[in-house]
Every structure is written in C-alpha cells, then in structure tokens.
C-alpha positions in Angstrom: 64.2 72.5 -59.4 62.4 69.4 -60.6 63.7 67.8 -63.8 61.3 65.7 -66.0 61.7 63.5 -69.0 58.9 63.7 -71.6 58.9 61.0 -74.3 57.2 62.2 -77.5 57.6 65.8 -76.3 57.7 67.2 -79.8 54.2 65.8 -80.6 50.8 67.3 -80.3 50.1 66.5 -76.6 53.7 66.3 -75.6 54.7 69.7 -76.7 51.8 71.3 -74.7 52.9 69.3 -71.7 56.5 70.6 -72.1 55.1 74.2 -72.3 53.2 73.7 -69.0 56.2 72.1 -67.2 58.5 74.9 -68.2 55.9 77.5 -67.1 55.8 75.8 -63.7 59.6 76.2 -63.4 60.7 72.7 -64.2 63.7 71.5 -66.3 62.5 69.4 -69.2 64.3 66.8 -71.3 62.5 65.5 -74.4 63.2 62.2 -76.0 61.6 62.1 -79.5 62.6 60.5 -82.8 60.7 63.2 -84.8 58.9 60.6 -86.8 55.6 62.4 -86.2 56.6 65.1 -83.7 58.0 68.4 -84.9 61.0 70.2 -83.5 59.2 73.5 -84.2 56.6 72.5 -81.5 59.3 72.4 -78.8 59.7 75.4 -76.6 63.2 77.0 -76.5 63.7 76.2 -72.8 63.5 72.4 -73.3 66.4 70.1 -74.0 66.0 67.7 -76.9 67.5 64.2 -77.3 66.7 62.7 -80.6 66.2 59.0 -80.1 63.9 56.0 -80.5 61.8 54.8 -77.6 62.7 51.2 -78.6 66.4 51.9 -78.0 67.0 50.7 -74.4 70.3 52.6 -74.2 68.8 55.9 -75.3 65.9 55.5 -72.9 68.2 54.6 -70.1 70.4 57.6 -70.8 67.4 60.0 -70.9 66.1 58.7 -67.6 69.3 59.4 -65.7 69.0 62.4 -63.3 65.2 63.0 -63.8 62.7 63.2 -61.0 59.8 61.8 -63.1 58.9 60.6 -66.5 55.9 61.5 -68.7 55.6 58.7 -71.3 53.7 59.9 -74.4 55.7 58.5 -77.3 53.6 56.2 -79.4 52.2 55.6 -82.8 48.7 56.7 -81.9 46.7 55.3 -84.7 44.3 52.4 -85.0 44.8 52.4 -88.8 48.6 52.5 -88.7 48.6 49.6 -86.2 46.6 47.6 -88.6 48.9 48.4 -91.5 52.2 48.0 -89.6 51.3 45.6 -86.8 54.8 44.6 -85.7 56.4 48.0 -85.9 53.6 49.8 -84.0 53.6 47.0 -81.4 57.3 47.5 -80.9 56.9 51.3 -80.3 53.6 51.2 -78.3 54.2 48.2 -76.0 57.9 47.4 -76.1 58.7 51.0 -75.9 56.6 51.4 -72.7 58.3 48.4 -71.2 61.7 50.0 -72.0 60.5 53.1 -70.1 59.5 51.1 -67.0 62.7 49.1 -67.1 64.8 52.3 -67.2 62.7 53.8 -64.4 63.6 50.9 -62.1 67.2 50.4 -63.2 68.8 53.7 -62.4 71.5 52.8 -59.9 71.6 54.3 -56.5 68.1 56.0 -56.8 64.6 55.1 -55.8 62.3 54.1 -58.7 61.3 57.0 -60.9 57.5 57.7 -61.0 55.9 57.4 -64.5 52.8 59.1 -65.9 51.8 57.5 -69.2 49.3 57.6 -72.0 46.8 54.8 -72.4 43.7 55.0 -74.6 39.9 54.6 -74.6 40.7 52.0 -77.3 41.2 49.5 -74.5 37.4 49.3 -74.1 36.7 48.1 -77.6 33.0 48.6 -78.5 31.3 49.4 -75.2 27.9 49.3 -76.9 28.3 45.5 -77.0 28.4 45.2 -73.2 27.7 48.5 -71.6 25.0 51.2 -71.5 26.0 54.7 -70.3 29.4 56.4 -69.8 32.3 54.0 -69.6 33.9 53.8 -66.2 37.5 52.6 -65.6 36.0 49.3 -64.2 34.3 48.5 -67.4 35.4 45.4 -69.3 38.5 45.9 -71.5 37.9 44.2 -74.8 40.0 46.0 -77.4 39.2 45.5 -81.1 42.4 46.8 -82.5 46.1 46.1 -82.2 46.5 49.7 -80.9 44.0 49.1 -78.2 45.5 45.7 -77.3 49.0 47.3 -77.0 47.6 50.1 -74.8 46.0 47.5 -72.5 49.3 45.7 -72.5 50.9 48.9 -71.3 48.5 49.0 -68.4 49.2 45.4 -67.4 53.0 46.1 -67.5 52.4 49.2 -65.4 50.8 46.9 -62.7 54.0 44.8 -62.9 56.1 47.9 -62.7 54.5 48.8 -59.4 53.8 45.3 -57.9 57.2 43.8 -58.8 59.6 46.8 -59.1 58.0 49.4 -56.9 57.6 52.0 -59.7 54.7 54.3 -58.8 52.7 55.1 -62.0 49.5 56.6 -63.3 48.0 55.9 -66.7 45.4 57.9 -68.5 42.9 56.5 -71.0 42.6 59.4 -73.5 39.3 59.8 -75.3 39.2 62.1 -78.3 41.8 64.7 -77.6 41.9 67.8 -79.8 43.4 71.3 -79.9 46.2 73.4 -81.4 49.2 71.6 -83.0 47.2 68.5 -83.9 48.4 68.0 -87.5 45.4 68.3 -89.9 47.4 67.0 -92.8 47.9 63.6 -91.3 45.6 60.8 -92.4 45.7 59.5 -88.9 44.8 62.8 -87.2 41.6 63.4 -85.2 38.3 64.3 -86.8 38.3 67.8 -85.4 41.6 68.8 -86.9 40.6 67.3 -90.3 37.2 68.9 -90.3 38.6 72.3 -89.1 41.1 72.4 -91.9 38.5 71.6 -94.5 36.0 74.2 -93.2 38.7 76.9 -92.9 39.6 76.3 -96.5 36.0 76.1 -97.7 36.3 72.4 -98.7 33.7 69.7 -98.3 33.9 67.4 -95.2 33.4 63.7 -95.4 31.2 62.0 -92.8 31.2 58.2 -92.4 27.8 56.6 -92.1 24.9 58.6 -90.7 27.1 60.9 -88.6 25.3 60.0 -85.4 28.2 58.3 -83.8 28.8 59.8 -80.4 32.2 60.9 -79.2 33.8 62.4 -76.1 36.0 65.3 -77.2 38.5 66.6 -74.6 40.7 69.7 -75.0 44.5 69.2 -74.9 44.9 71.8 -72.2 42.7 69.8 -69.9 44.7 66.6 -70.7 47.9 68.4 -69.8 46.4 69.5 -66.5 45.6 65.9 -65.6 49.1 64.8 -66.5 50.9 67.3 -64.4 48.5 66.9 -61.5 49.1 63.1 -61.5 52.8 63.6 -61.2 52.4 66.1 -58.4 49.9 63.8 -56.6 51.6 60.5 -57.4 50.3 57.7 -55.2 52.2 54.5 -54.2 50.2 52.4 -56.7 49.5 51.7 -60.3 46.4 53.8 -61.1 44.2 54.2 -64.2 41.9 57.2 -65.0 39.8 58.2 -68.0 40.5 61.6 -69.5 37.2 62.8 -70.9 34.4 65.2 -70.4 31.4 62.8 -70.2 29.6 65.1 -72.7 28.5 63.3 -75.9 28.8 65.0 -79.3 27.7 63.5 -82.5 29.8 63.8 -85.6 27.0 65.8 -87.3 26.8 68.2 -84.3 30.6 68.5 -84.4 30.4 69.6 -88.0 27.7 72.2 -87.1 29.8 73.5 -84.2 32.8 73.9 -86.4 30.8 75.7 -89.1 29.6 78.1 -86.5 33.2 78.6 -85.2 34.5 79.4 -88.6 31.3 81.2 -89.7 31.3 79.2 -92.9 29.1 76.4 -94.2 30.5 73.6 -96.4 29.3 70.6 -98.3 28.9 67.4 -96.3 29.7 64.3 -98.3 28.3 61.0 -96.9 30.6 58.0 -97.2 30.0 54.4 -96.1 30.3 53.6 -92.5 33.8 52.3 -91.5 33.9 48.6 -90.7 34.1 48.1 -87.0 33.4 51.8 -86.2 32.4 52.3 -82.6 28.9 53.8 -82.3 29.2 55.3 -78.8 32.3 56.2 -76.9 31.6 58.4 -73.9 33.7 58.3 -70.7 32.7 58.4 -67.1 34.4 61.4 -65.3 33.7 60.3 -61.7 37.0 58.8 -60.8 39.2 61.4 -62.5 37.1 64.4 -61.3 37.3 63.2 -57.7 41.1 63.1 -57.8 42.0 66.0 -60.1 38.9 68.1 -60.8 36.9 68.3 -64.0 38.0 68.8 -67.6 36.3 72.1 -67.8 37.0 73.5 -71.3 33.8 73.6 -73.3 33.7 72.3 -76.9 33.0 75.8 -78.2 35.9 77.3 -76.3 38.3 74.6 -77.3 37.2 74.9 -81.0 37.8 78.6 -80.8 41.4 78.1 -79.6 41.9 75.5 -82.3 40.7 77.9 -85.0 43.0 80.6 -83.7 46.0 78.3 -84.0 45.0 77.0 -87.4 44.4 80.5 -88.9 47.7 81.7 -87.4 49.5 79.1 -89.5 48.5 80.6 -92.8 
C-alpha cells in the first residue's frame, strides 16, 4: 500500500487531494499548521501532523517512510505576499526548499518524488508580451512577490532533479474553484466570494469594467492532474499548466452564478485594481497530451460549488 505525504492537506485543494488518495487505497499523512486549512476538511482516514513547513525537523520527520510527496502548503495570495513579504517568502519558497531537501536526505532510500503547486502568477501580465493562450514556454515575468516565489520554487525544482536526482512535477494553477474554498477569506477566489454574496442576496463588487478574462478550473480536475503526475512520474523536473483554455469574463461569471443560484443581485462597480492582469488564459496542449483534459464545465463546477455552499447553512 502506497503512503503519501500531503503538505497543506487541510486546505481547499489539499483536502480534496487527500480524499482522492484515500479513495484510491493509499495511506495519507498530512502536514499542516492549520493557519488557513481546517481540520474539519480532513477525512477520517488520514493522519495529521500539525507542523510548520518552515520547520526542517518537522518536514524531515513527515517525509520518513513515504513513497511520494504532494507539496501544496503555501500562503496563496498576491495581496498577502505584498503585506507580509518576508513571512510569505519564508513559507512559499523556503518551505519548498525544505521539502526538496527532506526528499533527498532520507537515509538509505532513493530520492522521494515530489508533485508541487506552482502558479500562473509566474507569467506576470502576458498581455504585455503574448497574444493567445499562455504556454509553459512563455516568458516568466512575475509582477508580485507571490509569483516570484513560485517561479523560485520551479528553479529549485530543477536543482532538485539536476543536482539531487529528485524526480518532480510542478503545476501552474490558474483560477481554481470549487467546494471548501473559504468564501469568508479576503484572499479567496472570486467565484467563492461571488457565490456567497449571491446565495445570500447581497451585491457583488466588480473591479473595473468586468471584462477581464480568466481561466477557471475545477478543483476535481486539479486533483486528477496531481494524482496522475505522481503515478506517471518521469525522471525529470517537469512543468505543466492546470487550466481549461476557456476564457470567462468576470461579467459573464457573475451571470453564470446568478443562473446557478436562480437569483439576480446588484452589481457594484469599483475602480480597477492597480496592476490587475487583463487576460490570463492557459494553453492546455502540454497537459492534455500527458494527462488528458480538465473536462469539468464551468456550469457543472458551479453547481457543485453551490451544493456545498448551501449545505453549510
């Protein structure tokens, strides 16, 4: 029976990954400091170690005896990284280095394969230098500390393979949404925030003209990519987008959510955010060729999100 470590396994994406691994018959150890993750998200069959990803001893202890590591622990917020630059850097980049270090340092065993979360934030504003969906070979010019740290993770992943022989696969997440994404967090995704407002009959706030285009990918499809990457681990350091390639404007998203909840709400226009990226759509070619498409439609994913949100009342 395979045994896996999932860092950040009490969080939004991590808890869904834990569910999938358990359903596949694996043993799962979760390392989480519960700063943003919730213990209630964790399935009963998983083992929880409460610890900080920056703690080398905790990471090393968690890595012992596992067959692979899924590294999702992070402070996944551009705004938070701007407010607490040093602290988020320590979690997002130094924490990733700690994971790779533990993966190569377990005595008497081959290096442990790692699947980790990167971000579309590594691309910066692709409208400045690219027309069309963003491929993995596009220039990486991050505009935020968060994006810079995620790009740093990818560079250290190259070192992990090239110097230490740790096979690894990184995924550049686009706009992930779905059940368990905390709608009360100011750093949460637009879908969870809009969905909560519409469910409660409250106005939604749209920055700028609302014609910004985004690539929304359902959490179940993300988990499928993560597990497939571990099963199909290659002797390399690989990078893939996780996206649908389907553009959705913020205005159209609001309309879709109103249809999902069968309720119209007021739309309040607010000034465009400084540095807001106009278009962020990923190319699916490389990921689809290796793992198959992210097939969940936006309407289907929103229906599942609604079902979860209404069940919490």
